[in-house]
Backbone as CSV, one residue per row, in Angstrom:
resi,resn,N_x,N_y,N_z,CA_x,CA_y,CA_z,C_x,C_y,C_z
1,UNK,-48.116,53.172,-43.636,-47.616,54.646,-43.874,-47.951,55.054,-42.429
2,UNK,-46.752,55.746,-41.970,-46.712,56.073,-40.846,-48.173,57.407,-40.486
3,UNK,-49.069,57.357,-39.628,-49.997,58.185,-38.880,-51.249,57.845,-40.092
4,UNK,-51.287,56.973,-40.401,-52.605,56.615,-41.123,-53.571,56.067,-40.261
5,UNK,-54.077,56.769,-39.486,-55.165,56.289,-38.624,-56.763,56.113,-39.065
6,UNK,-57.944,55.871,-38.300,-58.991,55.924,-38.918,-60.012,57.239,-39.400
7,UNK,-59.287,58.019,-39.178,-59.680,59.407,-39.643,-59.250,59.528,-41.344
8,UNK,-57.855,59.480,-41.389,-57.087,59.385,-42.563,-57.764,58.443,-43.779
9,UNK,-57.798,57.030,-42.842,-58.721,56.090,-43.931,-59.863,56.524,-44.359
10,UNK,-60.541,57.396,-43.592,-61.993,57.641,-43.816,-61.739,58.730,-45.040
11,UNK,-60.492,59.831,-44.838,-60.605,60.648,-45.931,-60.071,60.298,-47.207
12,UNK,-59.366,59.131,-47.214,-58.819,58.386,-48.231,-60.134,58.033,-48.994
13,UNK,-60.900,57.427,-48.568,-62.147,56.368,-49.052,-63.015,57.515,-49.732
14,UNK,-62.944,58.873,-49.076,-64.112,59.881,-49.062,-63.331,60.789,-50.340
15,UNK,-62.253,61.018,-50.693,-61.372,62.076,-51.301,-60.529,61.329,-52.308
16,UNK,-60.209,59.814,-52.141,-59.613,59.327,-53.409,-59.883,59.311,-54.639
17,UNK,-61.265,59.329,-55.089,-61.872,59.035,-56.165,-61.509,60.418,-56.692
18,UNK,-61.529,61.627,-56.175,-61.237,62.700,-56.741,-59.639,63.209,-56.720
19,UNK,-58.990,62.829,-55.729,-57.785,63.460,-55.807,-56.557,61.975,-55.842
20,UNK,-56.687,61.199,-56.197,-56.013,59.850,-56.472,-54.997,59.221,-54.969
21,UNK,-54.099,58.851,-55.071,-53.261,58.125,-54.056,-53.039,59.240,-52.681
22,UNK,-52.913,58.502,-51.680,-52.282,59.118,-50.602,-50.802,58.842,-50.628
23,UNK,-49.993,59.876,-50.575,-48.695,59.619,-50.889,-47.794,59.782,-49.406
24,UNK,-48.390,60.743,-48.732,-47.541,61.172,-47.692,-48.489,61.668,-46.372
25,UNK,-48.466,61.577,-45.217,-48.792,61.975,-43.931,-48.048,63.327,-43.187
26,UNK,-47.918,64.456,-43.092,-47.237,65.093,-42.244,-48.136,65.256,-40.744
27,UNK,-47.330,65.341,-39.697,-47.997,65.480,-38.473,-47.656,66.625,-37.965
28,UNK,-48.503,66.968,-37.101,-48.427,68.079,-36.246,-49.112,67.936,-34.847
29,UNK,-48.193,68.394,-33.749,-48.764,68.164,-32.361,-48.259,69.098,-31.290
30,UNK,-49.160,69.520,-30.436,-48.828,70.380,-29.305,-50.005,70.152,-28.264
31,UNK,-49.615,69.621,-27.140,-50.312,69.206,-25.949,-50.359,70.455,-25.254
32,UNK,-51.549,71.085,-24.985,-51.760,72.387,-24.156,-51.931,72.058,-22.643
33,UNK,-50.427,71.951,-21.962,-50.070,71.314,-20.898,-50.690,72.605,-19.629
34,UNK,-50.523,73.951,-20.447,-50.631,75.075,-19.441,-51.944,75.440,-19.360
35,UNK,-52.819,74.703,-20.198,-54.278,74.816,-19.646,-54.996,73.980,-18.727
36,UNK,-54.297,73.187,-18.108,-54.909,72.102,-17.224,-55.046,72.723,-15.933
37,UNK,-54.516,73.334,-15.239,-54.374,73.913,-14.221,-55.516,75.112,-13.965
38,UNK,-55.907,76.109,-15.147,-57.021,76.806,-15.325,-58.497,75.579,-15.687
39,UNK,-58.270,74.542,-16.305,-59.286,73.865,-16.390,-59.950,73.277,-15.161
40,UNK,-58.841,72.770,-14.537,-58.920,71.912,-13.213,-59.711,73.369,-12.109
41,UNK,-59.213,74.592,-12.053,-59.981,75.632,-11.265,-61.356,75.714,-11.664
42,UNK,-61.710,75.687,-12.940,-62.856,75.828,-13.380,-63.674,74.724,-12.946
43,UNK,-63.150,73.559,-12.907,-63.591,72.410,-12.830,-64.032,72.687,-10.898
44,UNK,-63.532,73.174,-10.332,-63.781,73.375,-9.088,-64.903,74.258,-9.040
45,UNK,-64.527,75.462,-9.872,-65.839,76.586,-9.570,-67.246,75.493,-9.929
46,UNK,-67.447,75.160,-11.228,-68.439,74.412,-11.557,-69.179,73.508,-10.000
47,UNK,-67.999,72.803,-9.481,-68.562,71.852,-8.481,-69.133,72.605,-6.979
48,UNK,-68.130,73.986,-7.036,-68.751,74.558,-5.799,-70.450,75.054,-6.412
49,UNK,-70.557,75.431,-7.507,-71.847,75.982,-8.166,-73.180,74.810,-7.820
50,UNK,-72.248,73.512,-8.592,-73.159,72.346,-8.193,-73.723,71.668,-7.028
51,UNK,-72.860,72.333,-5.721,-73.378,72.055,-4.750,-74.556,72.662,-4.241
52,UNK,-74.510,74.325,-4.637,-75.412,75.241,-4.159,-76.785,75.235,-4.662
53,UNK,-76.764,74.468,-5.846,-77.976,74.190,-6.689,-78.305,72.998,-6.989
54,UNK,-77.841,72.155,-6.254,-78.253,70.789,-5.917,-79.390,70.791,-4.422
55,UNK,-80.533,70.325,-4.632,-81.258,70.437,-3.341,-80.917,69.637,-2.516
56,UNK,-81.113,69.684,-1.421,-80.987,69.171,-0.144,-82.232,68.107,-0.009
57,UNK,-82.625,66.830,-0.388,-83.439,66.017,-0.513,-84.116,65.035,0.931
58,UNK,-82.788,64.851,1.519,-82.670,63.412,2.443,-81.726,64.253,3.654
59,UNK,-82.460,63.647,5.090,-81.201,63.502,6.170,-79.700,62.999,5.824
60,UNK,-79.755,62.219,4.761,-78.391,61.706,4.503,-77.499,62.481,3.782
61,UNK,-78.335,63.866,3.473,-77.467,64.507,2.697,-77.631,65.857,3.529
62,UNK,-77.355,66.271,4.711,-77.943,67.262,5.678,-77.492,68.557,5.329
63,UNK,-76.286,68.753,4.513,-75.851,69.848,4.046,-74.737,69.915,3.045
64,UNK,-74.612,71.488,2.572,-73.901,71.228,1.361,-72.259,70.963,1.632
65,UNK,-71.659,70.637,0.925,-70.459,69.829,0.856,-70.176,69.012,2.165
66,UNK,-71.207,67.991,2.330,-71.180,66.786,3.181,-70.326,65.840,2.688
67,UNK,-70.071,65.737,1.352,-69.176,64.411,1.352,-67.875,65.272,0.338
68,UNK,-66.873,65.463,1.139,-65.761,66.223,0.378,-65.062,65.525,-0.734
69,UNK,-64.986,64.208,-0.779,-64.195,63.223,-1.255,-64.976,63.516,-2.698
70,UNK,-66.346,63.363,-2.640,-67.164,63.011,-3.886,-67.090,64.685,-4.627
71,UNK,-67.316,65.619,-3.965,-67.208,66.983,-4.382,-65.515,66.890,-5.243
72,UNK,-64.612,66.782,-4.349,-62.996,66.850,-4.954,-63.013,65.809,-6.266
73,UNK,-63.766,64.587,-6.117,-63.254,63.769,-7.634,-64.148,64.076,-8.384
74,UNK,-65.569,64.863,-8.035,-66.309,65.356,-9.285,-65.803,66.463,-10.042
75,UNK,-65.068,67.276,-9.028,-64.519,68.695,-9.471,-63.291,68.283,-10.401
76,UNK,-62.531,67.322,-9.912,-61.372,66.998,-10.586,-61.581,66.446,-12.223
77,UNK,-62.590,65.503,-12.232,-63.058,64.945,-13.188,-63.759,66.065,-14.403
78,UNK,-64.594,66.861,-13.650,-64.920,68.159,-14.759,-63.983,69.185,-15.210
79,UNK,-62.933,69.050,-14.686,-61.739,69.867,-14.924,-60.953,69.035,-16.251
80,UNK,-60.687,67.620,-15.916,-60.138,67.016,-16.957,-60.735,67.042,-18.236
81,UNK,-62.331,66.826,-17.810,-63.102,66.787,-19.124,-62.887,68.076,-20.068
82,UNK,-63.037,69.235,-19.126,-62.943,70.541,-20.048,-61.564,70.801,-20.716
83,UNK,-60.331,70.181,-20.026,-58.882,70.030,-20.601,-59.065,69.286,-21.978
84,UNK,-59.672,68.237,-22.004,-59.573,67.152,-22.932,-60.173,67.512,-24.047
85,UNK,-60.989,68.886,-24.028,-61.537,69.254,-25.447,-60.484,70.141,-25.913
86,UNK,-59.363,70.484,-25.333,-58.247,71.094,-26.226,-57.393,70.169,-26.924
87,UNK,-57.725,68.946,-26.689,-56.873,67.749,-27.395,-57.263,67.714,-28.955
88,UNK,-58.480,68.229,-28.926,-59.159,68.301,-30.351,-58.235,68.986,-31.228
89,UNK,-57.536,69.774,-30.859,-56.727,70.706,-31.612,-55.173,70.486,-31.353
90,UNK,-54.886,69.756,-30.702,-53.605,69.370,-30.394,-52.815,68.307,-31.177
91,UNK,-53.571,67.738,-32.301,-53.143,66.656,-33.106,-53.546,67.148,-34.674
92,UNK,-53.123,67.392,-35.602,-53.407,67.770,-37.023,-52.238,67.062,-37.893
93,UNK,-52.774,66.788,-39.277,-51.883,66.362,-40.026,-52.412,67.140,-41.415
94,UNK,-51.525,66.812,-42.434,-51.725,67.529,-43.444,-51.365,66.287,-44.577
95,UNK,-52.467,65.977,-45.298,-52.334,64.848,-46.166,-51.990,65.352,-47.590
96,UNK,-51.105,64.676,-48.130,-50.392,64.696,-49.718,-51.081,63.933,-50.362
97,UNK,-51.806,64.363,-51.247,-52.592,63.309,-52.046,-51.773,63.500,-53.483
98,UNK,-52.492,62.874,-54.360,-51.823,62.962,-55.696,-52.033,64.060,-56.263
99,UNK,-53.491,64.597,-56.145,-53.989,65.555,-56.924,-54.044,67.070,-56.299
100,UNK,-53.255,66.831,-54.655,-53.143,68.195,-53.989,-53.144,67.497,-52.443
101,UNK,-53.217,68.861,-51.462,-53.086,68.991,-49.979,-54.359,68.660,-49.597
102,UNK,-54.504,68.246,-48.443,-56.079,68.132,-47.752,-55.381,68.090,-45.951
103,UNK,-56.529,69.069,-45.743,-56.020,69.572,-44.325,-57.574,69.680,-43.631
104,UNK,-57.849,69.240,-42.244,-59.099,69.380,-41.502,-60.065,68.526,-41.795
105,UNK,-59.634,67.423,-42.301,-60.586,66.545,-43.023,-61.281,65.506,-41.842
106,UNK,-61.661,65.704,-40.796,-62.351,65.044,-39.924,-63.398,64.669,-40.255
107,UNK,-64.161,65.897,-40.748,-65.613,66.205,-41.376,-65.657,66.817,-42.709
108,UNK,-66.728,66.511,-43.591,-66.870,66.917,-44.960,-66.964,68.302,-44.639
109,UNK,-67.718,68.831,-43.841,-67.841,70.218,-43.852,-66.654,70.897,-43.759
110,UNK,-65.472,70.727,-42.953,-64.513,71.241,-42.637,-62.934,70.863,-43.402
111,UNK,-63.433,70.367,-44.450,-62.350,69.570,-44.928,-61.843,70.548,-46.274
112,UNK,-60.633,70.801,-46.332,-59.791,71.710,-46.879,-58.798,71.134,-48.185
113,UNK,-59.333,71.323,-49.204,-58.461,70.695,-50.120,-58.184,71.842,-51.377
114,UNK,-56.542,71.596,-51.446,-55.981,72.602,-52.326,-55.407,71.753,-53.247
115,UNK,-55.586,72.267,-54.537,-55.371,71.237,-55.546,-53.880,71.851,-56.008
116,UNK,-52.770,71.190,-56.511,-51.733,71.273,-56.909,-51.623,72.588,-57.892
117,UNK,-52.219,72.940,-58.599,-52.791,73.982,-59.583,-52.740,75.132,-59.036
118,UNK,-53.313,75.298,-57.715,-53.502,76.605,-56.921,-52.295,77.056,-56.219
119,UNK,-51.503,76.232,-56.317,-50.238,76.540,-55.468,-49.080,76.888,-56.513
120,UNK,-48.399,78.060,-55.701,-47.210,78.464,-56.487,-45.965,77.714,-56.063
121,UNK,-45.274,77.138,-56.962,-44.422,76.238,-56.701,-43.142,77.081,-56.090
122,UNK,-42.845,78.602,-56.387,-41.955,79.134,-55.789,-42.225,79.853,-54.462
123,UNK,-43.743,79.814,-54.211,-43.781,80.267,-52.929,-43.528,79.336,-51.522
124,UNK,-43.258,78.332,-52.286,-43.024,77.089,-50.925,-41.655,77.134,-50.201
125,UNK,-41.771,77.321,-49.058,-40.429,77.444,-48.248,-41.249,76.485,-46.650
126,UNK,-39.536,76.533,-46.310,-39.726,75.729,-45.299,-38.674,76.782,-44.455
127,UNK,-39.461,76.759,-42.819,-38.947,77.884,-42.263,-39.080,77.679,-40.634
128,UNK,-38.120,77.970,-40.135,-37.523,77.876,-38.714,-37.382,78.916,-38.072
129,UNK,-36.772,78.697,-36.691,-36.385,79.908,-35.701,-35.233,79.468,-35.047
130,UNK,-34.333,80.482,-35.192,-33.044,80.087,-33.921,-33.335,79.600,-32.675
131,UNK,-34.221,79.897,-32.077,-34.562,79.545,-30.590,-35.466,78.535,-30.442
132,UNK,-35.798,77.791,-31.719,-36.576,76.525,-31.866,-38.107,76.585,-31.403
133,UNK,-38.728,78.060,-31.566,-40.080,78.466,-31.423,-40.712,78.040,-32.616
134,UNK,-42.173,78.156,-32.386,-43.461,77.950,-33.510,-42.643,79.203,-34.243
135,UNK,-42.323,78.808,-35.792,-42.166,80.036,-36.573,-43.292,80.638,-36.926
136,UNK,-44.592,80.179,-36.821,-45.820,80.991,-37.183,-45.956,82.023,-36.467
137,UNK,-45.848,82.429,-35.362,-45.920,83.365,-34.726,-45.203,84.521,-34.860
138,UNK,-44.118,84.268,-35.784,-43.368,85.258,-36.560,-43.724,85.746,-37.603
139,UNK,-44.280,84.954,-38.707,-44.921,85.151,-39.707,-45.830,86.015,-39.982
140,UNK,-46.117,87.013,-40.781,-47.039,88.029,-40.705,-47.758,88.287,-42.087
141,UNK,-48.828,88.159,-42.437,-49.301,88.098,-44.007,-50.829,88.747,-43.746
142,UNK,-50.989,89.360,-44.904,-52.748,90.367,-44.555,-53.705,89.148,-44.763
143,UNK,-53.266,87.719,-44.753,-54.113,86.675,-45.133,-53.162,85.582,-44.590
144,UNK,-53.527,84.972,-43.635,-52.532,83.899,-43.350,-53.227,82.932,-42.624
145,UNK,-53.370,81.370,-43.099,-54.132,80.278,-42.494,-53.113,79.267,-41.608
146,UNK,-53.664,78.862,-40.555,-53.155,77.941,-39.925,-53.425,76.570,-40.264
147,UNK,-52.368,75.565,-40.443,-52.775,74.144,-40.849,-52.437,73.265,-39.572
148,UNK,-51.435,73.639,-38.708,-50.882,72.722,-37.969,-51.198,72.988,-36.373
149,UNK,-50.754,72.310,-35.865,-50.906,72.602,-34.108,-49.848,73.236,-33.742
150,UNK,-48.724,73.025,-33.477,-47.048,73.820,-33.514,-46.277,72.980,-33.943
151,UNK,-44.695,73.709,-33.948,-43.692,72.584,-34.035,-42.559,73.772,-34.217
152,UNK,-41.175,73.019,-34.125,-40.042,73.815,-34.611,-39.947,74.284,-35.957
153,UNK,-40.395,73.509,-37.010,-40.544,74.028,-38.622,-41.960,74.085,-39.152
154,UNK,-41.805,75.158,-40.189,-42.921,75.201,-40.802,-42.718,74.686,-42.497
155,UNK,-43.902,74.820,-42.979,-44.203,74.670,-44.406,-44.843,75.539,-44.739
156,UNK,-44.402,76.671,-45.457,-45.839,77.650,-45.825,-45.035,77.869,-47.356
157,UNK,-46.302,78.048,-47.483,-46.992,78.194,-49.055,-48.068,79.305,-49.566
158,UNK,-48.146,79.221,-50.906,-49.230,80.589,-51.025,-50.536,80.025,-52.212
159,UNK,-51.360,80.139,-51.507,-52.595,79.577,-52.711,-53.649,80.261,-52.574
160,UNK,-54.694,80.736,-53.779,-56.233,80.851,-53.167,-55.919,82.378,-52.604
161,UNK,-54.882,83.032,-52.925,-55.092,84.533,-52.273,-54.379,84.311,-50.739
162,UNK,-54.046,83.333,-50.183,-53.619,83.275,-48.920,-52.463,82.560,-48.619
163,UNK,-51.823,82.817,-47.257,-50.393,82.113,-47.278,-50.707,80.875,-45.940
164,UNK,-50.314,79.778,-46.266,-50.840,78.608,-45.333,-49.516,78.201,-45.094
165,UNK,-49.639,77.911,-43.550,-48.745,77.677,-42.691,-49.037,76.312,-42.015
166,UNK,-48.151,75.183,-42.317,-47.972,74.120,-41.429,-46.799,73.915,-40.587
167,UNK,-47.130,73.895,-39.145,-46.041,73.899,-38.257,-45.603,72.254,-37.827
168,UNK,-44.716,71.743,-37.747,-44.110,70.821,-37.284,-43.061,70.507,-36.679
169,UNK,-42.891,69.490,-35.760,-41.640,69.068,-35.297,-40.534,68.268,-36.050
170,UNK,-41.287,67.664,-37.159,-40.462,66.958,-37.895,-39.525,67.791,-39.005
171,UNK,-38.444,67.185,-39.468,-38.073,67.631,-40.338,-38.814,67.701,-41.862
172,UNK,-38.640,68.984,-42.608,-39.420,68.948,-43.785,-39.260,68.646,-44.857
173,UNK,-38.047,67.941,-45.257,-37.824,67.120,-46.566,-38.290,66.241,-47.083
174,UNK,-39.160,65.383,-46.075,-39.883,64.179,-46.507,-41.388,64.772,-46.961
175,UNK,-41.786,65.624,-46.512,-42.904,66.488,-46.630,-42.730,67.178,-48.176
176,UNK,-41.657,68.105,-48.059,-41.303,68.612,-49.312,-41.154,67.846,-50.628
177,UNK,-40.352,66.641,-50.346,-40.118,65.533,-51.428,-41.555,64.980,-52.321
178,UNK,-42.528,64.750,-51.074,-43.723,64.002,-51.443,-44.729,65.397,-52.559
179,UNK,-44.495,66.412,-51.772,-45.241,67.787,-52.540,-44.769,67.878,-54.000
180,UNK,-43.057,68.063,-54.058,-42.583,68.065,-55.372,-42.994,66.734,-56.373
181,UNK,-42.748,65.749,-56.167,-43.045,64.693,-56.914,-44.590,64.857,-57.303
182,UNK,-45.434,65.077,-56.537,-46.906,65.318,-57.003,-47.150,66.303,-57.813
183,UNK,-46.466,67.348,-57.389,-46.669,68.729,-58.384,-45.969,68.407,-59.458
184,UNK,-44.970,67.644,-59.706,-44.573,66.902,-60.718,-45.303,66.286,-61.855
185,UNK,-46.136,65.424,-61.260,-46.894,64.415,-61.775,-48.147,64.835,-62.377
186,UNK,-48.405,65.826,-61.514,-49.459,66.762,-62.032,-49.010,67.747,-63.218
187,UNK,-48.271,67.868,-63.608,-47.741,68.760,-64.731,-47.484,70.486,-64.376
188,UNK,-47.498,70.374,-63.018,-47.351,71.954,-62.723,-46.303,72.542,-62.929
189,UNK,-45.813,73.943,-63.906,-44.900,74.280,-64.120,-43.987,74.908,-63.332
190,UNK,-42.554,74.475,-63.153,-41.808,74.843,-62.088,-41.447,73.729,-60.822
191,UNK,-42.405,72.801,-61.072,-42.634,72.077,-59.810,-41.338,71.378,-59.314
192,UNK,-40.471,70.976,-60.503,-39.065,70.361,-60.287,-38.202,71.314,-59.483
193,UNK,-38.262,72.684,-59.092,-37.446,73.133,-58.208,-38.187,73.370,-56.934
194,UNK,-38.935,72.811,-56.466,-39.371,73.001,-55.292,-38.470,72.653,-53.844
195,UNK,-37.645,71.380,-54.110,-36.836,71.288,-53.210,-35.819,72.214,-53.032
196,UNK,-35.362,72.740,-54.164,-33.985,73.635,-54.349,-34.616,74.764,-53.694
197,UNK,-35.907,75.189,-54.036,-36.066,76.600,-53.506,-36.500,76.638,-51.923
198,UNK,-36.860,75.641,-51.553,-37.823,75.356,-49.872,-36.394,75.207,-49.296
199,UNK,-35.443,74.312,-49.369,-34.483,74.165,-48.643,-33.120,74.900,-48.901
200,UNK,-32.494,75.010,-47.878,-32.264,74.998,-46.549,-33.626,75.814,-46.003
201,UNK,-33.909,75.378,-44.706,-35.043,76.396,-44.063,-34.567,77.642,-44.054
202,UNK,-35.230,78.413,-43.955,-35.398,80.034,-43.750,-35.315,80.007,-42.147
203,UNK,-34.532,80.769,-41.339,-34.251,80.947,-40.147,-34.817,82.435,-39.763
204,UNK,-35.936,82.476,-38.834,-36.784,83.734,-38.765,-36.769,84.113,-37.346
205,UNK,-35.535,85.145,-37.055,-35.656,85.690,-35.720,-36.507,86.972,-35.183
206,UNK,-37.183,87.484,-36.209,-38.099,88.516,-35.759,-39.051,88.620,-36.427
207,UNK,-40.077,89.202,-36.404,-41.790,89.306,-37.226,-41.395,89.177,-38.633
208,UNK,-41.627,88.658,-39.741,-41.018,88.759,-40.753,-42.380,88.825,-41.942
209,UNK,-42.625,89.535,-42.525,-43.775,89.900,-43.559,-43.596,88.691,-45.111
210,UNK,-44.714,88.132,-45.070,-44.796,87.141,-45.982,-45.237,87.697,-47.478
211,UNK,-45.788,88.812,-47.445,-46.391,89.801,-48.369,-45.276,90.256,-49.433
């Protein structure tokens, strides 16, 4: 199955006894390239601070900034390390199990499990924008939870008193098909109309209230 990495396999082993078979993996990704230059700038700031707080202990290091190459390399590496931390939120997945949806599964304490019985089938929608930007930015609700990183398409549904949004660059048909079949198998009333009610995707050009 596409997207089944070691984290997904770990979630399967941990949640499989409760939720059953893993049926689909939806991916969302967004690398924050705009954060690279600010992170490099912060790296140089840390480098400058390091030069002044590091004691001069020998004549081989007679003054601050005596080794400019080392200073530049260390500052760039520090900036890249800071930027790499943004990658933790750049790749996200939504797992469709036989018994429900799973997100943020990297650690047991952060794992979100939404059983099918808690999702209103009529609330499931595919959303897009005319200009290809992330639909989530234009969706407004009193309680809204983001499950994806970013994308041109979004799956929206209501469960547990909140609207949940998973943005992705992939077409939503495969995800919706897996959701519909799993909900039907779980005996959720009205689940057979999920695909018909969710597609085609609704295009939102302005701020749109979900409530």
